[in-house]
N, C-alpha and C positions, 0 to 999 in steps of 0.2 A: 702984592711980594713977588720981586721977580728973581730973589736969589734961595737958590736950592737951599743954601747950608742954612738960612734964617729962617726957611721952610720948615724941612726937617727938625730944627730945633722949636717950632711953634708947632707943629703936627705931635711933636711927644709931649708934650705939654700940655694939647687938649686932651690926648688920648690918656693922660695918665687921671685928670681931673676929671673927664670923662664914665670913665672906670669904678673910680673914688665912689662918684656923685650914685651913678646904679647899685653900689656894693651897700652904699647910706641906705637907700631907698627899698631896696629889695629884702637886703640882708639882713640890715638895723632896726629898718622899718622907722628910721628919723632921717627923712630927707630935709637937705638945706637948701634948696633950689627950687624953684615953682617948676610945673612943666613947660610954661613960655621959654624962662632963664634957661633950661636942661636942655629943649630944642634949639636954642642959637648958641650953644657951646656945637653941637653937633652940624648944625649945617656949616658953621666955620672949620671946622675939621673936613667936613663934606667938599667945602667950597674949596681946599689947600690941595687936598689928593684929586681933584679934579684939574685944578692947575698944574700938579705935577702927581702922574698917575703910576712914576713909577718910583714913588714914596708910597704907595699901599702895600697893606700886609697882611697875610693872612687874618693878623688876631686886632686888626682894629677894630676899635667899636661899629666903624663904617661898615664893618659886615655884619652887622648885627639888624641892619637898615630891609635888608634882604634885595630881591630884585632879580635874581634866581629860577628860572622854568625849570620844571623837574618830570621830564613828561614820565619816565617812570623808576622805582625805586627797588635799585638791582638789592638782590637777598646775599648776605653774609653770614657768613658760621662765626659764633661765639667762641670765643678763648674755651672758654669751662661753660657748661650749660646753664642759663640762666631760670632756674628752680621756681615753681612756684613751692607757697609754702601752705601746710595743713592747716585747715581752719580747725576754732573751734568757738560752742559759743558758751560753752562749760566753766564755772571758775574750776570745780573738781577736774577736769581735763587738764588745764593749767598747772593746776598739784600735779598733777598723773608723770605729765610730761618732765617737770622739773625733778621729780622724784627719778624717774628713771634715768634724766639726766646724771644725776648725781649718783642712780648707781654704777651708771658704766666710767663715770672718773674715778670712783673709789678701786674701781679695778684696776686703772692707771696709777694707783698711791696718790691722787690727789684728794686732798681732803676738804679745801675750800672750792667753793662755786659761786661764779658769781653772773649775775646775767645782767641785760642792758634791756629797757622797758624803753620804747621806741613809739610815738603816735604812728599809726597808720593810716598815710594820705590814701585819698582818694583817687589817684589819678594813674597814669601808665606807666610802664616800666620801661625804662630803656638803658643800654648802655654807652658810653661814651669812651674813647679809647685817646691816650695823651701817647706824643713820641716825643722824643726830647722840648718836653713841656710845653711842646703844643696841640691843641685838638686837630686830630686828622683825620678820625670818623665817630657817627654816632649814630647807634640802632636802633630799632624796635626791638622788645624781645622775642614777639613772633612765636614761634613752635618752642621753644626756648633754647633750641639747637641752634635756629636759622632765623635771622631780623631781616629787615627791610634797612636799608643804610638812608638816612635821613639827617645827612648831616646839614646841608642846605640849610635845612627847615629849625634844627635844632641851636645852629649859631645865632638866633634871631631872638633867642631867651638871656636877657640881662644876665639871670641866675649860673649862669650856665660861664665860666673864665676860658675864654680864648686859645689865652699861655698860663701856666702855672708860673707863679712866682722863682724867679731863675735861683736864688739861696736856698731853697727848696728840692729844686730839682736833684739835686746831687744826692738825695735818699733812696733815689729809684735804679732800678737793678737793670745792667743789663749795659751794652757798648750805646741803643738808643735807648735806653731809659725807659720804658717803656708802663703806662700805670693805664689800668682800668678803674673807671670809676662808674657805680648804677647807682640809678636811684627813680626817683618819680616825678614824670612831668607832672602840673598840674595848676588849675584856674583858680586863682583866688576869687572868691565869692563877687566879689565888688567888680571886678571885671567882667565875670562871668553875666553879671547882670546889665553890663553897659553894652555886651557883644551882645545881648537876646535884644536889648531896647533899641539897636540900631537896626534889627531883621525887622520883616514882616511877622504878624504874630504867630502864624503858618507855619514858618520855615524855623522857630524859635528851637533851642536846642532843652533836651526833658532838666538837663544836670551838665553840672560843670567838667564830671567824668568825660561822657558824652562829645561837649565842645571838645575837649582837648583833643582825644582820639583822634576825631574830623577834624581838627587843624592839623595835626602833625602829618597827616595826608594828605594836605594841598599840597597840590604842585607847585603854587604862585609863593616864593617863600616870601615874597613883600607882604599878603596878605596874613601871612604866619605872625609877622614881627606886627603888625597892627591889633594880633588879636592877644593881645598881653598874657604872655603864661610863664610859669616860675619851675624852679628846679630845687627838689630836695634830693641830697649825697646820702647813702646809705651805706655803701660799699667802697673798700677801698684793698685795691691787689695790684702785686708789682712794687714792694717794698724794700730794701735790701736786706733789712730785720724784718722776718714774717714772721717773729715772736711776739711782734706787738699786741696788744691786745685791740677786740675791738671797743671800747670805748675809749682809747686815748687812737685809733683812726678817725672815729668821727671828728675826735678833737683837731688832729692834722688835717680832715679834710675844711672844716673851718679856718685853717692858717693856709689851705691853696686859695680862702677866698670862695670855697663851697656856701650854700645854704644848707647847713645840718638839721632841720627842726629846732623850735626853741625849748623845748620841753622832754629830752629822753635822759632817762637817771638810770645809775648802777644802783643793782638792787641784791642786799647780800643773803637773804631768804625770800622763802617763798610770800609770808607776809607784806613782805616790802613791794613783790609783786603782786599779790591783792590790793592794795591800797592803792599804789600809781590805776589800778581797772577802775577801783571804783571813786577814784578822785576826779576823774576825767568821762565819766560815764555822765553827766551835768553840763561842765565844764568847757566839755567839745564844742557844744554850738553857740560859744562867743567866741570862737576862732574866726580867724578873716579868711578860714579854707574850709574844706571838707575832709573829715575824717572819719572813719569807720569802723575803728579798732584800736589794738595793741599789737606789738611787734614784739615778741622778748628772742634774744637770741645768746647764745651762750657767750660771755665775752670771752674767754682763753682761745683764740684764735685757734692754737697747736694741735687742740683737741679736735677740730671741725671734721679734719680728713678722717679722724680715725676713726670719729661716730658716721660718716659717712651719709648717704642719702638713700631715698628709695627711688623708686625710679622716676619721680617727679617735687621730692619734696626733701628737704633736707632733716636730718634727725638732731639738728644741733639749735632748732627754730621752730617758733610757731606763733600764727595769728589768731589771738583773740577777738570774734569778731563780734561786738554791742548787740543785743536783739533789739528785735524791731519794735519801733517808736508806737505808742497808740496817744491817741487824742480823742475829748470827747467833743461833738460839735451837732449840728441838726440839718437834718435831710429835708430840707425845703422844697424839694421838687423833683420828678423823675422825666426826665427828658427819652426820646425812643429814635439811634440812630441806627441808620437803614445800609446794611454793610454790602459786600460783592454779587454774594447768593442770594439776597432780600433778606437775609436776616435781618430782624427787626432787635437791636439790645436796648437795655432799658440800662440808660446813666444816672447817676444819682447826682441832683444836684444840691451842695451842700454848703450851710452858712461856711464861709471862710476862716481854717483853721491853723494855727502854726503846729506843724509837723515835719522834726526832725528833720530842721533846718530851713523848712521851705510853707509856703502858704497853701493849702488846697481845697480846692471848690468841688472837684468832681471827683467820680468813683463810678465804675462801672459794676453795676448788680449782676451783670451776667445773662441771665434770663429769668423766665417767670417761677421757674420752679425752685430757682436760689430766692427770690423775692419770696418764697413760701415759705422755703426752708428757716430763713432769717425772722420771718413774722415782721417784718420791717412795714410800717405805713406813714405817708407825708405827714413831715413834724415830728413825728419821734427824735427823741435823744438816742447816737449810735454812737458806738466805738470805731474809729478806722483804724488804721495801722497802714504802714509802708512795707510794701515786701520786698528784702532786699535793699530796703531805705529807698527805694524809686517808684513800687508804685503804690498808688495807696488802693486800701479796698476796702469797705463794711467786712466787719467781723462779728458786731452783734447790736441789736441793740437794749435799753435801758429800760424794760417794761413797766418801772416802778414810777418812771419820767415822764410816761406817755402823757398827753396833752389832753385836753377834751376835744379842741378841735383836729383832733388828730384823721385822716381820714386813707381808706386802703388804695392802693397804686391799681389801678385798671388798665386790662392791656389796651393799646389805640383798635380803634375799629378798620381804619383808613393810612394808607403808608404817609408819614409826614414829607415825602418827599415828593410824592406823585399822586398822591392822595385815590391810589387803587385800594380797594377793597381785602383787606390782609384776611391771610387762609394758616389754618396750623394743621397740618398732616396728623394723619394717625399718626401716633405713640412717639410723637414730637416735640421736646420740651418748649421752642421755639417759633415764633411767628412770622410769615412770608408775605414779602409784596410781588405779588406775579405777574407784574410789570414788567418780565427782564429787558424787552428791547426798547423800552422810552421811558424806564424809571430814571431820572439825572443821577441819582444817587446810585445806585446798581452799575450805571455807566463809567461814573468816576472811578468807582471801586475796581472795577474791573481794567481798566488802564491803568490806573496806578498798582493794581497786581504785578499786572503785565509788565511794568517798568519797574520792580523790585528788585533787593539785590539777589538776591536767589531766583528773579527768573531772568529779564533782560536786561536788569540792571545799568538801566535811563539814569543816571544820577541826577541830571538838569531836571527832569519830571517833577516837582514840586505840590503839594495839592491844591496850593492857589492856582498854581498854572493849568495842571487839570480840571478844574472847575470852570477855569474861565472858558476852556478850549470845547468842554461841555456847553456850558450857558448858551455860548456862540454857535453851537451846532458846528463847530469845524471838526468835530472826533464826534463820535456815534459807536465803535468800536476799536481797539489797538490799531487794525489795520488802517487806519486812518493816518495814525502817525508818521506814516513812511510817506504821508504824501502833502504833508505840511511846506509851504513856500516862506521862504524869507518876510517877504510882505506882510501875510498876514500873522507872524507870530509877532513883527516889530511894533502892531498895531493895538498888540496886548497890554495892557496897565506894565508898568515897572516893568517893560520890556525895551529895551534899544536893540543896535541892529549886531552889537558884542555879542550878548544876551540869545540873541534870535541865530543867531553861527553856532554858538554852543550846543544849544541843544539839537541842531541839528547835525552837527556832529556825532553829539552823544548817541544820537539816532544811527547814524551811521555806523557807530564803533557796533552795536548791538546785532548788524547782520552778522558777527563775529564768534555769536554765543552759539551754542550748542543745539542741537537738534531734542536733547533730554530736558535741557531749561527752558526750550520752547515750550513741549509738553505741560511743564506744569505752569507756566506762563499764560496758557491760554486758561487757566482757570476751571478745570472739569472737576467738578463736586464730587470731593473723597479723595482727589488728585494730587496727594502731596509729593515732596520732593523724592521722596524713596520711592513712590508707585510710578511717578515718573521714567524713574530710573530704570525699573523692574520694566515698563513700556517699549523703550525705548528700544533695550534689548532683545523683546519678542518681537516688538512690529519695527523693524529700521528706517521706516519711511512712513509720513502720513497718512501716506495712498495704502498703505498696507492695512495701516490702525484701522480707518474709517469703514474698511473693506471687512474684518475683523467679525464673526458672531458673537452674540455672547455665550454661548458653552464654550469658543475658542478663550476669548478673553478671560473667561471664570477660571483657565488652567493656569495663566498666567501665574507663576509665585506671588504671593502680599495680595491676589486678588482674585476678590469673590463674586458671589451672585450681586451684593450690592453696589461694588463699584462699577461693575462689566455693565449693570444697567445703566448706571449713570453715566459712563461712557459713552454709549450705544445712542442716549436719550440728547447728549450735547452732539453728535454728528448728526443728530435726524432734525435739529432745529431747521426751521426755513433761514435763519439768516447766518448760517455756515458755510455755505457756497461762497458765497458774495466774502468771510473773511477769507476765504480760504485764496480765494483768487487774488485777492489783496494783500495777501503772505508771501504769497508767489511772485508776485510781480514786484514787493520789496527787496526779492531776494534773499527772503530770512530761511535758516536752515530747516527744511521740510525733510530730512535723511540723516540718519546716523554716519557719523563720520567712523576711519577703521578703529576699533578698538585698541586700547594703551596695550602695551606688552603686560604681563603677568609679573612681577617683583617675586614672588615666591609660591607656594603650595599651600599656607601656613592656616587659613579660613576655606580651606577645599570645603565645599558641599556644606559651608556652614553660615545657615542665615542668624544675623545681627541684627537683635533692636537696641537703639541709645533709648533714655528716659535720661530727665532730668541732665541741668548742666555739666559740660566738662572743662577743665580749667585749661587742658594744653591744647585742646583742638574743638574748632569750632565742627559742629554738626556735618555741615558737606566736605570737612579734609576727615572728619573721621570714618565718615562714610567711604570716600575714596581710597583710604588704607585698605579697608576690608575688601572693596572689589580687584583692587590691585594684587590680593594676594587670596582672590578667586572663590572669594565668600560672598555673601551676596546682604542684603540690607533690607528689613521688612516695617512697619509702620504698627504693628499691630501683635500683639501677644497669644500663641496658640501654643498647642501640644507639640506643633510641629516645630517651634522655634530652637535655634539650637544654645542662642546665648542672647544672657540681655546684658549690656553694659550700663550698670547705674552711677547716677552724676550724683550732684548737687538737687535736694530737691524732686524725685524721679518721681513722685507721685501715685496713681492708680494701677500705672502698667507695669509697677514692681510689684505690688501685692497681687495681684493679680498673675505674674509669672513666678512668684513663691508659691503660693497656691495651687498653679499647675505643674509645680516640679520643674521647672524650666530651671537653668543653670543660671547664676548672676553672679557677676564678676565688676571689681573696682575696676577705675579708670587706669590705678597700674598695673592691674593681672592684665587688662588690654594690653596695652602697652607693650610688654614683656611677651606676649604672644608674637605681636608683629615680626 
């Protein structure tokens, strides 16, 4: 085709047809074309746009194919904070929420109260900004106030319209007619399974949400496009008439071309809410995507602002989360894994069973004290559940169904990796392999720890690759990583020139990490991230640290005699001087950089401990916020601890803090103190 007028007409027809089929496939779930025929349509469009590049527009379906390489994701401020919802597992608390909102509305003279019940998609929250109908920005939730600009990646998702229909844009506010749409990016179960099947077993994702989160931060949008994801919209802001109810906004989003979920409902009474929750408790497993609860929102948007919000959650909405699912199965055998410190961990091999939407065949048993507490034996019938619907664990046995051939779980005598005789130190619950320098499993564990996200963050070093490097004796300690050559890497399985160069590039980038991260990456026993931070401040170089006495180390905050002895023992190892020389030659950060400027003194002199999961911050960022305000972050509770910040599932540290009378605050209170 050589005539631009004809080309323009053909391109317009192809775009309309392609978007229609996208909507039929992803939103209405009634495709009319095979994948092959759809790809032929798309190829016709791409061919014409290559021939007439001046006709390419930002809202063309060709922009979903990807190809943009993003070296970094700039931060963007949200127009309004993207608050997280308060969670509950209790129907009684749902009723209390309902009555609380009703009481506040009655004070405003409103007698009728309607709630919208929506299924809670298990995905990643994002914000989309449309200007004059065109998608101009897409961002992650981030910390709620600011997120990362991932527009190029979000454009590859077929259920995100690149342009809103002209006939509807007139309902938007302002001269530029801006609208914000928020929702959840998720991966359908079948697309997730296809993605995992295409990857080596050791590199597979644990669940669709993990796959989605990892995919959204990929630098290559073409790879993002290949991993088919979806978007469900649940929030619309920017209408001329801001009094339009939430249920009507969901319907308007559908008219805009968004997928809004198939099963939301307008509830007039709390009984309607309970019926919706109970109905989907079992039915949700038949859905083609993962859900983990029900979101309830006040339908009358006019009162959202009046009801307000806490520091992190709106008062006009709540999320009910379904409790952990349980299943019965048989414990067929117990295997033993070797950790980086030589710790032997028993792992239950289970008769495969469907639990919370996935097949479970393994579960950790932690240590032999846990095995004794459970009273579990091989061939026992057991009850397992998923913690947070992700991690399976054995919660109890069924003693009345114990078979005649049940046999006790005996601790191994020898290391399953190197066959060394195991030891069990006095007053410890675990067995250990003492062959630290030669045990392949321990070497592999140390290298993986060194490369992990909170350490040196060498993202290309996966489990299978490290296993090959150790097996071929190319790497005996983390320092050897920095002396690998391209030809050595190219000879490994599933490795080509491009992959080898990516690994070398990631290793080079890790040289820019901090001294504090390096101390954590070394894997010194008992030295976690908080302890590494204290060490980096007290001993600002590796030379100062290794020359410190046990008495000097024991005076460092959060470091007692046990940790001090562990540090001394680490630097006394015969292998340490050789590793240090490799790290020095490789140019790694062996001393602290200039301390960052203090934001304020709100935490001056206060030692803070975090326990449980936080909604708004990861643990590292929360710790940085305390340090920037003059405080300290500690890893264990004592009478000297100034404050404990308790998140979700806080565990034994919270109980100890309460027993010692240490001040305990919620994440809301912590954030207010910042």
